[in-house]
C-alpha positions as CSV (number, residue, x, y, z in Angstrom):
1,M,-4.8,16.4,-11.2
2,E,-1.1,17.3,-11.3
3,P,-0.3,19.3,-8.2
4,E,3.2,21.0,-7.9
5,I,3.4,20.0,-4.2
6,L,1.4,17.3,-2.4
7,Y,1.4,17.4,1.4
8,L,0.5,14.0,3.0
9,D,0.0,13.2,6.6
10,E,0.0,9.4,7.2
11,P,-1.6,8.7,3.8
12,T,-2.1,5.0,4.4
13,A,-2.8,4.9,8.1
14,S,-5.4,2.2,9.0
15,I,-5.5,1.0,5.3
16,D,-5.1,-2.7,4.3
17,P,-1.9,-3.7,2.6
18,Q,-3.6,-4.1,-0.9
19,N,-4.9,-0.6,-0.9
20,T,-1.7,0.8,0.7
21,A,0.1,-0.5,-2.4
22,V,-2.4,1.2,-4.7
23,I,-1.9,4.5,-2.9
24,E,1.8,4.2,-2.9
25,E,1.7,3.6,-6.7
26,I,-0.4,6.7,-7.1
27,I,2.2,8.7,-5.1
28,L,5.1,7.3,-7.1
29,N,3.3,8.0,-10.4
30,L,2.8,11.6,-9.4
31,K,6.4,12.0,-8.5
32,R,7.6,10.4,-11.8
33,E,5.1,11.6,-14.4
34,A,3.8,14.9,-13.0
35,R,7.1,15.8,-11.2
36,T,5.1,16.5,-8.1
37,L,7.1,17.3,-4.9
38,V,5.7,15.1,-2.2
39,I,6.1,16.0,1.4
40,M,4.9,13.3,3.7
41,A,4.7,12.8,7.5
42,T,4.6,9.1,8.5
43,H,5.7,6.7,11.2
44,D,6.0,3.8,8.6
45,M,9.7,3.6,7.9
46,E,9.2,0.7,5.5
47,Q,7.0,2.9,3.4
48,V,9.6,5.7,3.6
49,R,12.1,3.3,2.1
50,R,9.8,2.3,-0.7
51,I,8.7,5.8,-2.0
52,T,11.0,8.5,-0.8
53,D,14.1,10.2,-2.3
54,R,15.1,12.1,0.8
55,V,14.3,11.8,4.5
56,L,14.2,14.3,7.3
57,R,13.6,12.7,10.7
58,M,12.3,14.4,13.8
59,E,12.9,13.6,17.4
60,Q,11.3,15.6,20.2
61,G,10.2,18.3,17.7
62,R,13.6,18.8,16.1
63,I,14.9,17.7,12.8
64,V,17.8,15.3,13.4
65,G,18.6,13.9,9.9
């Protein structure tokens, strides 16, 4: 499967670190190889640093950066 856009909401919530790494690698591969645009909502800022190119942050329902 090679979607153009992949929307993810907390894709690794409640998942152990080993499987989190597997899921993150899948996401990174989709970005690199299939050139999939990934839009992800998460509270895990460490994960954001590992897999994102750009970040929009929300506070009180507003985009702040």
